[in-house]
DSSP file (Angstrom, degrees, kcal/mol; ACC not computed):
  #  RESIDUE AA STRUCTURE BP1 BP2  ACC     N-H-->O    O-->H-N    N-H-->O    O-->H-N    TCO  KAPPA ALPHA  PHI   PSI    X-CA   Y-CA   Z-CA
    1    1 A X              0   0    0      0, 0.0     2,-0.4     0, 0.0     0, 0.0   0.000 360.0 360.0 360.0 130.2    0.0    0.0    0.0
    2    2 A X        -     0   0    0      1,-0.1    44,-0.2    46,-0.0     3,-0.1  -0.824 360.0-161.7-105.5 148.7    1.3    3.4   -0.9
    3    3 A X        -     0   0    0     42,-2.0     2,-0.2    -2,-0.4    -1,-0.1   0.025  56.9 -30.2-101.5-146.6    0.3    6.6    0.7
    4    4 A X  S >  S-     0   0    0      1,-0.1     3,-0.8    -2,-0.1     4,-0.3  -0.502  73.9-108.3 -73.1 141.8    0.8   10.1   -0.7
    5    5 A X  T 3  S-     0   0    0      1,-0.2    -1,-0.1    -2,-0.2    -3,-0.0  -0.507  89.7  -5.3 -75.0 133.8    3.8   10.4   -3.0
    6    6 A X  T 3  S+     0   0    0     -2,-0.2    -1,-0.2     1,-0.1    39,-0.0   0.788 104.2  99.4  57.1  36.9    6.8   12.4   -1.7
    7    7 A X    <   +     0   0    0     -3,-0.8    -2,-0.1    38,-0.0    -1,-0.1   0.511  45.2 116.0-122.9  -9.2    5.3   13.6    1.5
    8    8 A X        -     0   0    0     -4,-0.3    40,-0.1     1,-0.1    37,-0.0  -0.282  59.2-142.1 -66.4 146.4    6.6   11.2    4.2
    9    9 A X        +     0   0    0     56,-0.2    -1,-0.1     2,-0.1    57,-0.1   0.379  55.1 135.0 -88.7   4.2    8.9   12.7    6.9
   10   10 A X        -     0   0    0     34,-0.2     2,-0.4    54,-0.1    54,-0.2  -0.307  31.1-176.3 -59.7 128.2   11.2    9.6    6.9
   11   11 A X  E     -A   63   0A   0     52,-3.1    52,-2.6    -2,-0.1     2,-0.4  -0.997   5.6-165.6-125.9 134.2   14.9   10.4    6.9
   12   12 A X  E     -A   62   0A   0     -2,-0.4     2,-0.8    50,-0.2    50,-0.2  -0.983   8.1-161.6-124.0 127.3   17.5    7.7    6.7
   13   13 A X    >>  -     0   0    0     48,-3.4     3,-2.0    -2,-0.4     4,-0.6  -0.819   6.6-173.9-109.4  90.1   21.2    8.3    7.5
   14   14 A X  G >4 S+     0   0    0     -2,-0.8     3,-0.9     1,-0.3    -1,-0.2   0.772  78.9  66.2 -59.6 -29.9   23.1    5.4    5.9
   15   15 A X  G 34 S+     0   0    0      1,-0.3    -1,-0.3    -3,-0.1    46,-0.1   0.744 103.7  47.4 -65.1 -21.5   26.4    6.4    7.4
   16   16 A X  G <4 S+     0   0    0     -3,-2.0    -1,-0.3    45,-0.1    -2,-0.2   0.573  88.8 108.4 -92.1 -11.5   25.0    5.6   10.8
   17   17 A X    <<  -     0   0    0     -3,-0.9    40,-0.0    -4,-0.6    -5,-0.0  -0.465  44.2-174.7 -72.8 133.8   23.5    2.2    9.8
   18   18 A X        -     0   0    0     -2,-0.2    -1,-0.1    20,-0.0    -4,-0.0   0.437  46.2-113.8-103.8  -3.9   25.3   -0.9   11.1
   19   19 A X        +     0   0    0      1,-0.0    19,-0.1    20,-0.0    -2,-0.1   0.730  67.7 143.2  79.6  22.4   23.3   -3.3    9.1
   20   20 A X        -     0   0    0      1,-0.1    18,-0.1    19,-0.0    -1,-0.0   0.785  53.9-137.9 -66.9 -26.9   21.6   -4.9   12.2
   21   21 A X     >  +     0   0    0     12,-0.1     4,-1.9    16,-0.0     3,-0.3   0.501  62.8 129.0  84.8   4.4   18.3   -5.3   10.2
   22   22 A X  H  > S+     0   0    0      1,-0.2     4,-2.1     2,-0.2     5,-0.2   0.885  70.8  55.4 -60.9 -39.0   16.0   -4.2   13.0
   23   23 A X  H  > S+     0   0    0      1,-0.2     4,-1.6     2,-0.2    -1,-0.2   0.870 107.6  50.2 -61.7 -36.1   14.3   -1.7   10.8
   24   24 A X  H  4 S+     0   0    0     -3,-0.3    -1,-0.2     1,-0.2    -2,-0.2   0.891 110.3  50.5 -68.0 -40.0   13.5   -4.5    8.3
   25   25 A X  H  < S+     0   0    0     -4,-1.9    -2,-0.2     1,-0.2    -1,-0.2   0.878 117.9  36.3 -65.0 -39.7   12.1   -6.6   11.1
   26   26 A X  H  < S+     0   0    0     -4,-2.1     2,-0.5    -5,-0.1    -1,-0.2   0.642  87.6 102.0 -95.7 -15.4    9.8   -4.0   12.6
   27   27 A X    ><  -     0   0    0     -4,-1.6     3,-0.8    -5,-0.2     5,-0.0  -0.582  54.9-160.1 -74.4 118.4    8.5   -2.1    9.5
   28   28 A X  T 3  S+     0   0    0     -2,-0.5    -1,-0.2     1,-0.2    -4,-0.0   0.598  87.6  45.3 -74.4  -9.0    5.0   -3.4    8.7
   29   29 A X  T 3  S-     0   0    0     -3,-0.0    -1,-0.2    59,-0.0    -2,-0.1   0.304 107.2-113.9-120.0   9.6    5.2   -2.2    5.1
   30   30 A X    <   +     0   0    0     -3,-0.8    -2,-0.1    -6,-0.2    12,-0.1   0.876  59.2 151.0  65.2  39.3    8.6   -3.3    3.9
   31   31 A X        +     0   0    0     -8,-0.2    11,-2.8    11,-0.1    12,-1.4   0.843  59.1  56.4 -69.5 -33.8   10.1    0.1    3.4
   32   32 A X  E     +B   41   0B   0      9,-0.2     2,-0.3    -9,-0.2     9,-0.2  -0.735  59.0 178.5-106.0 148.8   13.7   -1.1    4.2
   33   33 A X  E     -B   40   0B   0      7,-2.1     7,-2.2    -2,-0.3     2,-0.5  -0.907  27.2-117.9-135.3 166.4   15.8   -3.8    2.6
   34   34 A X  E     +B   39   0B   0     -2,-0.3     2,-0.3     5,-0.2     5,-0.2  -0.919  34.0 164.9-111.1 131.7   19.4   -5.0    3.2
   35   35 A X  E >   -B   38   0B   0      3,-3.0     3,-1.3    -2,-0.5    -2,-0.0  -0.980  69.4  -3.5-146.3 132.3   22.1   -4.8    0.6
   36   36 A X  T 3  S-     0   0    0     -2,-0.3     3,-0.1     1,-0.3    -1,-0.1   0.878 128.9 -57.8  52.5  42.1   25.9   -5.1    1.1
   37   37 A X  T 3  S+     0   0    0      1,-0.2     2,-0.3   -18,-0.1    -1,-0.3   0.718 120.9  97.2  63.3  24.9   25.4   -5.4    4.9
   38   38 A X  E <  S-B   35   0B   0     -3,-1.3    -3,-3.0   -19,-0.1    -1,-0.2  -0.995  72.1-121.7-138.6 144.8   23.6   -2.1    5.1
   39   39 A X  E     -B   34   0B   0     -2,-0.3     2,-0.3    -5,-0.2    -5,-0.2  -0.469  31.2-177.9 -76.7 156.1   19.9   -1.2    5.2
   40   40 A X  E     -B   33   0B   0     -7,-2.2    -7,-2.1    -2,-0.1     2,-0.8  -0.978  36.3 -99.0-149.4 159.2   18.5    1.1    2.6
   41   41 A X  E     -B   32   0B   0     -2,-0.3     3,-0.3    -9,-0.2    -9,-0.2  -0.716  35.8-179.7 -82.3 110.8   15.1    2.7    1.8
   42   42 A X  S    S+     0   0    0    -11,-2.8     2,-0.2    -2,-0.8   -10,-0.2   0.864  77.0   4.8 -80.3 -38.6   13.6    0.5   -0.9
   43   43 A X    >   -     0   0    0    -12,-1.4     3,-1.8     1,-0.1     4,-0.3  -0.692  61.1-175.1-152.0  92.1   10.3    2.4   -1.2
   44   44 A X  G >  S+     0   0    0      1,-0.3     3,-1.5    -3,-0.3   -34,-0.2   0.803  82.8  64.1 -58.1 -34.4    9.9    5.6    0.8
   45   45 A X  G 3  S+     0   0    0      1,-0.3   -42,-2.0   -42,-0.1    -1,-0.3   0.581  90.8  65.9 -73.2  -8.5    6.3    6.1   -0.3
   46   46 A X  G <  S+     0   0    0     -3,-1.8    -1,-0.3   -44,-0.2     2,-0.2   0.598  76.8 111.4 -82.7 -11.9    5.2    2.9    1.5
   47   47 A X    <   -     0   0    0     -3,-1.5   -44,-0.1    -4,-0.3   -37,-0.1  -0.435  46.5-172.7 -67.6 129.3    6.1    4.5    4.8
   48   48 A X        -     0   0    0     -2,-0.2    21,-0.3    38,-0.1    22,-0.3   0.282  43.2-118.2-104.0   8.4    3.1    5.2    7.0
   49   49 A X        +     0   0    0     20,-0.2    18,-2.7    19,-0.2    19,-0.4   0.842  63.0 147.3  61.4  38.9    5.1    7.1    9.6
   50   50 A X        -     0   0    0     16,-0.2    -1,-0.1    17,-0.1    16,-0.1   0.787  53.8-133.9 -73.6 -26.2    4.3    4.7   12.4
   51   51 A X     >  +     0   0    0     15,-0.1     4,-2.7    14,-0.1     5,-0.2   0.431  67.4 125.8  90.1  -0.2    7.8    5.3   13.9
   52   52 A X  H  > S+     0   0    0      1,-0.2     4,-1.2     2,-0.2   -25,-0.1   0.896  74.6  49.1 -59.0 -40.9    8.6    1.6   14.6
   53   53 A X  H  > S+     0   0    0      2,-0.2     4,-0.9     1,-0.2     3,-0.4   0.948 114.1  43.3 -65.1 -49.1   11.9    1.8   12.6
   54   54 A X  H >4 S+     0   0    0      1,-0.2     3,-0.5     2,-0.2    -2,-0.2   0.887 112.7  53.1 -65.8 -39.0   13.1    5.0   14.4
   55   55 A X  H 3< S+     0   0    0     -4,-2.7    -1,-0.2     1,-0.2    -2,-0.2   0.766 115.4  41.2 -66.6 -24.8   12.1    3.7   17.8
   56   56 A X  H 3< S+     0   0    0     -4,-1.2     2,-0.8    -3,-0.4    -1,-0.2   0.464  87.2 101.2-104.6  -3.1   14.0    0.5   17.3
   57   57 A X    X<  -     0   0    0     -4,-0.9     3,-0.9    -3,-0.5     5,-0.1  -0.747  49.3-170.7 -86.4 110.9   17.2    1.9   15.7
   58   58 A X  T 3  S+     0   0    0     -2,-0.8    -1,-0.2     1,-0.2    -4,-0.0   0.590  80.9  56.5 -74.5 -10.1   19.8    2.0   18.4
   59   59 A X  T 3  S-     0   0    0     -3,-0.0    -1,-0.2     0, 0.0    -2,-0.0   0.364 106.2-116.8-109.5   3.7   22.2    3.9   16.1
   60   60 A X  S <  S+     0   0    0     -3,-0.9   -43,-0.1    -6,-0.2    -2,-0.1   0.789  70.4 135.0  69.1  28.1   20.1    6.9   15.2
   61   61 A X        +     0   0    0    -45,-0.2   -48,-3.4   -49,-0.1     2,-0.4   0.579  60.2  55.7 -84.4  -9.0   20.1    6.1   11.5
   62   62 A X  E     +A   12   0A   0    -50,-0.2     2,-0.4    -8,-0.2   -50,-0.2  -0.978  55.6 178.5-131.8 136.9   16.4    6.8   11.1
   63   63 A X  E     +A   11   0A   0    -52,-2.6   -52,-3.1    -2,-0.4     2,-0.3  -1.000  12.2 160.3-133.9 134.8   14.2    9.8   11.9
   64   64 A X        -     0   0    0     -2,-0.4     2,-1.7   -54,-0.2   -54,-0.1  -0.985  46.5-119.3-153.8 144.5   10.5   10.1   11.2
   65   65 A X    >   -     0   0    0     -2,-0.3     3,-1.1     2,-0.0   -56,-0.2  -0.641  49.0-152.9 -81.8  84.0    7.6   12.2   12.4
   66   66 A X  T 3   +     0   0    0     -2,-1.7   -16,-0.2     1,-0.2   -15,-0.1  -0.191  65.3  36.3 -68.5 151.2    5.7    9.3   13.9
   67   67 A X  T 3> S+     0   0    0    -18,-2.7     4,-2.2   -19,-0.1    -1,-0.2   0.043  85.7  97.4 101.9 -24.9    2.0    9.2   14.2
   68   68 A X  H <> S+     0   0    0     -3,-1.1     4,-2.1   -19,-0.4   -19,-0.2   0.937  86.2  44.6 -63.9 -47.9    1.1   11.1   11.1
   69   69 A X  H  > S+     0   0    0    -21,-0.3     4,-2.1   -20,-0.3   -20,-0.2   0.909 114.4  48.0 -65.6 -43.5    0.4    8.0    8.9
   70   70 A X  H  > S+     0   0    0    -22,-0.3     4,-2.4   -21,-0.3    -1,-0.2   0.895 110.6  52.1 -65.5 -39.0   -1.6    6.2   11.6
   71   71 A X  H  X S+     0   0    0     -4,-2.2     4,-2.4     1,-0.2    -1,-0.2   0.917 109.7  49.3 -62.2 -42.3   -3.7    9.3   12.3
   72   72 A X  H  X S+     0   0    0     -4,-2.1     4,-2.6     1,-0.2    -1,-0.2   0.894 110.5  51.0 -63.8 -39.0   -4.4    9.7    8.5
   73   73 A X  H  X S+     0   0    0     -4,-2.1     4,-2.3     2,-0.2    12,-0.6   0.902 110.4  48.6 -65.2 -41.2   -5.4    6.0    8.4
   74   74 A X  H  X S+     0   0    0     -4,-2.4     4,-1.9     2,-0.2    -2,-0.2   0.922 113.2  46.8 -64.9 -44.2   -7.8    6.4   11.4
   75   75 A X  H  X S+     0   0    0     -4,-2.4     4,-2.4     2,-0.2    -2,-0.2   0.914 111.1  52.3 -63.3 -42.7   -9.4    9.5    9.8
   76   76 A X  H  X S+     0   0    0     -4,-2.6     4,-2.5     1,-0.2     6,-0.3   0.907 108.6  51.0 -60.0 -42.2   -9.7    7.7    6.5
   77   77 A X  H  X>S+     0   0    0     -4,-2.3     4,-1.3     1,-0.2     5,-1.1   0.878 109.5  50.3 -62.5 -38.3  -11.4    4.8    8.2
   78   78 A X  H  <5S+     0   0    0     -4,-1.9    -2,-0.2     2,-0.2    -1,-0.2   0.899 111.9  47.6 -66.1 -40.3  -13.8    7.2    9.9
   79   79 A X  H  <5S+     0   0    0     -4,-2.4    -2,-0.2     1,-0.2    -1,-0.2   0.909 118.9  38.6 -67.4 -42.3  -14.6    8.9    6.6
   80   80 A X  H  <5S-     0   0    0     -4,-2.5    -1,-0.2    -5,-0.2    -2,-0.2   0.588 107.8-121.6 -86.3 -10.3  -15.2    5.6    4.7
   81   81 A X  T  <5S+     0   0    0     -4,-1.3    -3,-0.2     1,-0.3     2,-0.2   0.603  77.4 105.9  80.4  10.7  -16.9    3.9    7.6
   82   82 A X  S   <S-     0   0    0     -5,-1.1    -1,-0.3    -6,-0.3    -2,-0.1  -0.451  78.3 -73.8-111.3-174.2  -14.3    1.1    7.6
   83   83 A X        -     0   0    0     -2,-0.2    -1,-0.2     1,-0.2    -3,-0.1  -0.333  66.2 -75.4 -74.8 162.9  -11.4    0.1    9.9
   84   84 A X        -     0   0    0      1,-0.1     3,-0.4    -7,-0.1   -10,-0.2  -0.329  40.4-146.3 -55.8 139.9   -8.2    2.1    9.8
   85   85 A X        +     0   0    0    -12,-0.6    -1,-0.1     1,-0.2   -11,-0.1  -0.081  67.9 107.5-105.2  34.3   -6.2    1.2    6.7
   86   86 A X  S    S-     0   0    0      2,-0.2    -1,-0.2   -16,-0.1     3,-0.1   0.528  76.4-134.8 -89.4  -4.1   -2.7    1.4    8.1
   87   87 A X        +     0   0    0     -3,-0.4     2,-0.3     1,-0.2    -2,-0.1   0.737  66.0 111.5  60.2  26.4   -2.2   -2.4    8.1
   88   88 A X        +     0   0    0     -4,-0.1     2,-0.3     5,-0.1    -1,-0.2  -0.811  38.4  64.4-122.3 169.7   -0.7   -2.5   11.5
   89   89 A X  B  >>S-C   94   0C   0      5,-2.8     5,-1.2    -2,-0.3     4,-1.0  -0.860 102.5 -20.0 118.8-155.4   -2.0   -3.9   14.8
   90   90 A X  T  45S+     0   0    0     -2,-0.3     3,-0.5     1,-0.2    -1,-0.2   0.852 128.7  57.2 -60.9 -39.0   -2.8   -7.4   15.9
   91   91 A X  T  45S+     0   0    0      1,-0.2    -1,-0.2    -3,-0.2    -2,-0.1   0.869 112.5  39.6 -64.4 -36.7   -3.2   -8.9   12.5
   92   92 A X  T  45S-     0   0    0     -3,-0.5    -1,-0.2     2,-0.3    -2,-0.2   0.562 110.3-115.8 -90.7  -8.5    0.3   -8.0   11.3
   93   93 A X  T  <5S+     0   0    0     -4,-1.0     2,-0.4    -3,-0.5    -3,-0.2   0.507  85.4 104.4  86.0   3.5    2.0   -8.7   14.6
   94   94 A X  B   < -C   89   0C   0     -5,-1.2    -5,-2.8   -66,-0.0    -2,-0.3  -0.967  52.1-166.1-120.8 134.4    3.0   -5.1   15.0
   95   95 A X    >   +     0   0    0     -2,-0.4     3,-1.2     1,-0.2    -5,-0.1  -0.370  38.4 140.1-111.4  52.4    1.3   -2.7   17.4
   96   96 A X  T 3   +     0   0    0      1,-0.3    -1,-0.2    -2,-0.1   -26,-0.1   0.738  66.2  56.3 -72.6 -23.1    2.7    0.5   15.9
   97   97 A X  T 3         0   0    0     -3,-0.2    -1,-0.3   -27,-0.1    -2,-0.1   0.470 360.0 360.0 -88.3   0.1   -0.5    2.5   16.3
   98   98 A X    <         0   0    0     -3,-1.2    -2,-0.1    -9,-0.0    -3,-0.1   0.481 360.0 360.0  80.3 360.0   -0.7    1.9   20.0
């Protein structure tokens, strides 16, 4: 699922990345991949700004204004009459929206 193009607040500082892979493990939308023992942003527009990556990066390689994407998903669900469409929570094994 993609959100709005080129609006995400996600910043990745590859020089700080140690290649631990934690961002890949916790990201519910597969924003990050590993190449040559370093993480990289594979698809920035898939980021829903949940903050799981930044909260779990011990090396300060990721910065994101968390909460924006989940809030938008909740509002979208209210408008459409359906559930939040952020794809996180119990079903995905990630509780990034709290």
